[in-house]
N, C-alpha and C positions, 0 to 999 in steps of 0.2 A: 303564433301568428293566426288571426282569424281567416275563415275562408274568403271573406270579402277582400281583406287586405292581400291575401295571395293572388286572388284574381287580378286586383288593380296592379299588383307588382308585375304579373306576367303580361298584362296588357302594356304596361310602361315599356318593359323590355322589348316587346314586338314593335311598338310605336317607334322607339328609338333606333331600333334596327332597321326599321322601314325607312326612316328619315336618312340614316346613314347610307342606305343602299338605294335611295332614290325611289323606293317602292317597286323596283323592278327587278330585284336580285342581282343587279350590276351596280357596283360601287360607283357613285358619282364623284370620282377623285381626279385630282391632277397628276398624282404620281400614279401612273397606270401600270405598275408592275403586274405582269401576268403571272398568276400562280397556278395556272391550270396544270402545270406539270406534277404538282403535289398529289401523290398517291395516299389517300387517306386511309387505305387498308394496310400500309407498309409499317414494318416495325419502326422505321425512322420517324414516321409521323406520330406513332404512339409514344416514343420517347420524348419528342418535342411537346406533345400535348400535355403529358404528365408534368414535365418541367415547367410549363407555363401554369398549369393548374396548382402546382405546389406554391407558386408565387402568389396566385389569387387567394390561396388559403392562408396567406399571411406568413409564409416561409420561402421567401425568394433566395435562390441559390447564388453562389458567387458568380458575378459577371451577368446576372440576369439584367435585361434591358426592356425599356419600353417597346423597342422594336419587336421583341419577341411576343409581347402581348398584343400589339397592333396586328401583327401577321395572324395570330390565332383568330382575332376578331374578323379580319378579312376572309379567312377561310371558313368561319362558322356563323358570323353575324351575332354572336352572343355578347351582350352588353358588358358583362363582367370584365372582359378583357380590355375594352376601351376605358372602363372606369379606372382600372389599375394604370394603364398607360397615361391617362390624363393626370392622375395623382402624382406619378413619378416625374413627368415633365413639370408639373407645377412645383414640385419640390426643387427641381433644378433651377428654374426661374427665380423662385423665391429666395433661394440661397445665393444666387447671383445678385439680386437686388439688395440683400443684406450685405454682402461684401462691398458692393459699389458705394453704398451709404456710408460705409466705414472707411472709405477711400482705399479700398484694397481691390485688386484684380480678382474677378470671379474665377472659379475652377476652369471654365472653358479656355482661359488664357494660359493655363499651366503648360509647361514644357513647350513653349513657343507654339501654343494652339494645336499641339499634336492630336488632342482628343476632340477637337472641334467637329470633326466629321461624324464621329459617333454620337456626341451630345446634341449637336444641331440637327443631324439626321433623325434622332429619335423624336425631336420636337416637331420637326416638319411632317413626319409620317403621322404623328399623333394629331397635329393640327389639321391634316388633310383628311385621312382616313377615319378619324374619330370626331370629325367636326361637330356632330350633334352633341358631344359630351363635353365640349369646351365652350365656356361662357364667352359673351362678347367682351367683357373686361378682360378675361384671360387672353383672348385672342390679341387684344391690343397690346398687352404687357409682353406676351410671348414674341409677337412681331418685332416690338421695339429691341429686345434682347437679341433675337436672331439677326435683325439687320445690323446692329452695332457690332456683333461678333464677326460677321462675315466682312463688314467694311474695315473692321481693325485688321482682319487677316490680310487682305490685298492692299491696304495702305498703311503699312506699319509705322511710318514716320508720323502719320496724322492720327494714330489710334488714341481713342479716348474711352474712359469709363465715367459716366456722369459727365461732369464738367472738368474732370481731372485729365490732362494729357497722360497717355500711358503707351508711348512709343515702345517698340520692341525690334528685334533684329531683322524680321522679315525672312528668317531661315526657311528656305525650300520654296518660297512663294514663286520664284522664277526658274525652278529646276524640275522639269518633268521626269527626271530620272530618280527624284528624291521621294522616299515614302510619305513625307510630310505633305507633299504636293497632292497626293491622292486623298489624304484626309481633308484638305482645304477644298478639293473639288466635290468631295462627298457633301460637305456642309452647304456649299453654294448650289449644287445641282438639286439636292432634295429641297432646300428652301425655295429655289427659283421655280421648281415644278409644283410645289405645295400652294404657292400663291399665284402661280401663272405670271411670274413677273417678266415682262419683256426686258426690263433693264438688265436683270441678272442673267437672263437667258442670252441676250445679245453680248454681254460681257464674256460670258463662257464661250460662245460660238465664234467670237472675233479675237479674244485675247487669251484664253487659257486652253481651249481645246486644240487649236491648230498647232501650238508648239509641242503638245503632247503627241499628237499624230505624226509631226515632222520628226520628232525625236525617235519614236519607235520604229518609224520607217527606215531609220539608219542603223537598226540593230538586227540584221538578218541573222537567222539561227535562234532567235529568242533569247530568254534569259534576262538578267539584271546586272547593270554595271555596279550595283552595291553588293553583289555576291549572292550566294544561295541562302544566307541567313535572312537578311533584310529583303532579299528578292521575293520571299514569300509575301510581301506587301502586295504583290500583284493580285492575290486573291480578293482583295477589296477593290482593286482597280477594275478587274474583269466583272465583278458584280455591278460597279457603276455603269459599265458598258451595257449590261443587261437592262438596267433600269432606264437608261437614257434611251436605249432603242424602243423599249416597250412604250415609253412615255412621249417620245418625239418622232420615232420612225427613223432616227438617224443611227446607222449601224457603225459605230467606232470600232468595234471588235475585228471587222473585217476590212477596214479602211486601208490597212497594211498587213503584211504576213506576221507581225510580231505574236499576237495571241496564238495562232495556229503553230507557229514555230516553237513557241514555248512549251507546247505539249511534248514535241520531239526533244527539246532541250532537257526537260525533266525526266523523260524516258531514259535518256542516255546518261544523265547526271546521277542517276540511281545506280547504286553498286549491284553486282549480279545477285546478291542475297535479298535484295528489294527491301531492305529495312533502314538503309542508311544512303547518304548522298555525298556528293563531292563537296567538301568544306571550304568553299571560297568566301573569304570576306569575314566580317564579325559573326559570331554565332552567340549572340547575347542572350537569346531565349534559353538555349542549352548548348553548351559548348560541344557536347556529343551530338554529332550530326545525325540524329535519328528522325525518321519521318514523324510528323504530328498532323494534327487536324487541319492546320493552315495549308499544308501541301495537298491534302485531299480536297479542301475547298477550292484551291487554285485550279486543279485539274478538273473538278466537277464543273466550275464556271466556264473554263476554257472548252470543255467538251460540249457544253450546252450552247456555246456562243459561235463556235467555229463553223464556217460554211464548207469545210472539207470533210466529206464522209470517211476518208482514209485517216485523217487525224482524230476524228471522233472515235474510230475503232481502236486506234492506239491508245487514246485516253481511257477508254472503257477497260482495255486489257490492263493498264497500269492500275487503275482504281481497284480492279477486282483481284489483283495479284500482288499487292504489297501488304506491308505489315500494319497499316491502318485500315482496317475493314469497316470501321464506323468511328464517328466522332467520340474522342475519349473524354473531352471536357463538355459539361452540360451546356455551357454558354455558347457552344458551337453546334448544337443540335439542329438549329434552324438551317444551317448550311447544308445538313445532310438530307434536307428534303429534295435537293436537286437529283435527277435521275443519274444513276452510274452507268446504264447500259449494261449489256450481257456478254460482251466479248471475253472469252477466256483462252482464245488461241494465241500461242506465241507470235510476236509481231513479225510481220515480214518487212522488217526494218534494216537498214544497213548496219554493220558492226561498227562503223567508224562515223563520227559526227563532229562537224566543226561548226561552232556558233561564232561566225567570224565577226559579228558585230561587237562582241565583248572579248573575243580572243580565247575561247575555251575549246579544247579538242578532247574528245572521249573515244576510246576504243575498247573492244572486248573480243574475246575469242569465241563466244557464243552467247546466246540468250538464256542458257541455262544457269542455275544458281551457282554451279561450281566453275564458271568462267573466271578467267583472269582479266582484270580491267585497268586501264590506265587513264589518267586525265592529265592535261598539260595546259599551261596558262602562258599566253604571249598576246597581249591586246591592250585594252584601255585600263588606265589606273587614274581615275578622275573623281571618285566619290570618297567621302569621308569614311564610310564603312567598309570600303575595299581595303586590301592588304598589299603590302610590299612583297608580293608573291609572283612578280613576273619572272617567268622562266622556270616555275616550280612544277614538279610532277607529283603524282599520287599513284600508288600501286596498290591493288586489292585482289586477293584471291582467298575466298572463305572468310577473310577477316583482313584488317589493315596490315599491309606489309611495310609501306613507306608513306607517311602521311604528315601533314602539319602538326606540329606539336600543340597548336592552339587548341586541339580537341580534347587535350588533357589538362586544360587550365580551368581554374574556377570561373573566370571571367568570361572566357570565350571571345576576348577582344585583344589578343596579342597580335599585333600587326607587323612587327619588325621582320627583317630579312632572317634574323637568327632562328626563327621558328619554323621556317619553310624550307623545302628541298631545292635549294638554289646554290649558286656559287655566291658566298658571302664575301664581300670586300671590306677590308679593315684598313683605316688609314689614321695615323697618329692616335692609336689606341682605340678608336671608335669605329662602329659599324657605318659604312657608307650607305646612306639612306636612298631608296628609290623615290623618285620625285613624282608628285602629282601637281598638275595634270601631265600625263605622258601617254604615248601610244606606241607600244611595242608591236612587231608584226610577226606573222606566222605564215609559213609556206609548206604545204603538204606536198611533198616531192613523189611520193609513191604509196599506193594502197595495194595490198596483196603481194603475192598470190595466196598467201596462207590466211586463215580466217582471223580477221581483226588486225592483220599485219599493216603497219603504217610507218612511214619515214617522214619526219617533220622537222623543220628548222625554225627556230625563233630568233629574231634579231632583237635583242633586249637593250641595245645601246641607249635608246631613247629614254630609258627608265632612269638614267643617270645623268645628272646635270653637268654642264661644263665646269671644270675646276674640281670636280669631286674626287679626282684620282682615277676614275675608270673612264677610259676613252672609248672602249667598245666591248660588247660581249655577244658572242652568238652560241646558241646551244641547239644540238641536233640530237633527236631521239630516234632510234631504230628499234621498234617494238615487234618482236616475232613470238607471240604467245608467252612462254615461260622465260623469255630473255628480253631485257631491255638494255640497250647499249647507249650511254650518254656520252656525248663528245662536246667539250666546251673550248672554245677559243676566245681569248680576250686580250686587250691591250690596256695596261695599267701604268701609271706614272711610277717613278721610283719612290719606294716607301709605302706603297700600296699592296697589301698581302691578300691573296685569293685563297678561299677555303671551301672546298666541295663539302657539301653537308647532307646527310640523309637521316631524318627523324624515324625512329622505329619504336614499336610497342614495348619490345623486350630489349635487354642489355646486349649489345653486340659483343661477341667473342672474337678477339683479334688474333690472327696468326700471319705475321708478315704483311703481305699486300692484300690479305683476305680477311673479311669479316663476316661472321654469321649471326644473324638475329632472327630466331625462330626459323621459319621456312625461307627466309631471304638470305642470299649469299651475295656479297658485294665484293667484287674483285677490282682492284685499282691496277689498270693496265698502263696508264701513264699519269704523271711522271714516274720515271724509275726512282726507286728509293723514297717513295712518299712516305709520310708519317700518318699513321691512323690512330686516332684518339676517340674513346667513347666518354660521353658526357651524360651524367645523371641530372635530368631536368629538376628533380627535387632539391638538388644541392644548389641550384641556380637561383630559384625564385619560389617563394612559398605559394605563389599562384598556381604552380604546377602540381598536379596530383600523381603523375607517373610519367613514364616515357623516357626514351633515351635518344641521343644524337650521336652519329658517327661523323667525325670530322676528318677530312683528308687534306693535308697540306704538303706542299713540295718546296723546292728551292725559291728563293725570293725572286728569281728571274724567270721562273716558269710562266708560260703563256697559255697553258691549257691543261684539261684533264680528259682522259678516257677512262670511263668506269662501267663495268658490266655488272648488271643486277640480274639475278636468276631466282626463279622460285622452285620450291620443292613440290611434291605431290599435293594436290589440293585436298584439304581435310576440311569438311564443313563444320563451321562453328558459328553459333548465332544465326544460322540460316532461317529462312522463313518460308513456310509451306502454307498457303491459305487453305488448302484442302485438308490440313491436319496431318 
C-alpha cells in the first residue's frame, strides 16, 4: 500500500471513530452501558482483547459474537471492530431474509425463540454503537427484521414471517421464572434502547417488567425455582439490570431483595470444597454440578449491582475463593471484565441459610473446606426444569456422601422420585409422582447450639395429588455435625408401599439394619426388621454412569421411618485451594 493510501486509510478510521463518538470521546448511543469499570491493564482485558483480535484476523473462535467486537470498539474506538460486527449482523439478517423467502422460519425463531436475546441483542448493539458503519438500507432491513422478531415473540398466535403465518406456543412469554423470559427481555430491551422506541419501552415498563419485579419480590432468600442448573440464567438477567439502569436510570436490581439475596444463596449452595454446588433441578449443561463460568458471571453481576456493601464483600470472597478463578471458555471472556473485588476473608455469615421463597435449606459445620454440609428441599415445585425432589436431602463432607443419582447420569435431567433421597411411594407397581404445581412447607424449629446444628421439619403432603395413594408425608431432619437423624411420618392408602432411599457414590455394604457406603453409615432405627437393599444404577438404565442406592422397606402397614446417618473422619478429596 502506498504512503498516500495508508494516510487516507488512517484518516478514514479517525473520521469514522469521531462520527461514532460524536467527536467528543463520549459515544452518542442510546444503549448507554457504562464500561468505566473495565481495567485495561488487567489480565482479563488482555484475554478479551486477544480473543476479539483473533476474530478480526479472520479466525473467530467458537461462540464469538458481534457483542464482543462492539464492546472492543466501545473501549478503543478502533474501526475494525465495528466493521467485523456489522458484517456479522448483516450475515444474520441476510440468512433470515433468505429463509423467509423460502417460506421457512429464520434461525432467530429456533427453539421457541430462545436465542433471540443474543441475536437481536447483537443486532441492536451494532445498530446503535456502530451506527456509522451501518448503511441506511441496512438499517431499514435490520429494523424490519428486529421488529418482526420481537413482535412474533410477544404475540405468538399472530406471528408471521413475510406474508406467511408462523404461530408458535409462546412458551415462557408470560413466566418471569423461566429462562426464556430473560432472553425475550434482552431482545426487547436492547432494541427498544437502540432505537429509543417509546412504544417498546412503554410495553416493557407496563407489561413485562412489573411481573418480573413482583415475582422476584416473592422469592426471599434468592435462588431460582428452576433449580441450580437453569438458575444460572440469572447471570444474563442481572446483566440486563445493569444495562437498563445505565440507560434509563431505573434500578431493577435493587427494587426487591432477590439479587442481593441470591449472592447469599450461592454462597450457601456451594459445598465446603467450593468447587461444586447443590444439584437442584435439571443439570443439562453438565450433570456433574461443578462451578463454571456462568456461576462466576452471575456473582460478578450481582456484586456489581447490589446496593449492600456486606453482600458485595460476600460476593468478592466467593469469587476469589472458588474453583473458577477466570472464565474457562473464551466466549465468556467479556463477562470477566467486571471487577471481582479483593475480599479474601472468610465470611462472617451464618452457618445456616434458608431460601424460603423456593424452599431450600443449607447448613454447614464451618466455613472451612473440611466442613460437613447439608441441604434440604421443601418448597415450590412449579417449573418444568425442577425435579420431584420435595423432601430430599444431600450430605457432603470432603466429597458427596448422599446425593441425587441425577449427577451420575449422561443426561442430567433425571427428574423422578426414584433418583432423589426421599421416601418413594409405589402404587400398582408404579412410582407415585410428585405433582406440579405444588408448594410444600418448611419450618426450622431450632438452630444451634452446636455449629451448624439445625432441626427442621418439612410438610411434603402438598406434593402428592388427591387419589395418588399418599394422604400425607412429613419429614424431620436433626443435623448435628457428623450426624443426621431423619424421621418420616406418612399416611398412605392400602396397597401403597413406602421406600426410604439414599443414593450414594459407592456400593453400600449391608449388615442387618446397618449399611456403610464409604464414610457414610446408615442405621435404620425404625421400623424394626426393615429390609435393606443395594441397587446398582448401571443395571437400571444406561443413562447412569455410576452410583448406588440404598433402599429401606418395612411392613406394608408401617407409617414411618427413623434413620440415622453418620459420617466418618473428613478426608479431603477433590478439594480446592485458590492459593495453591
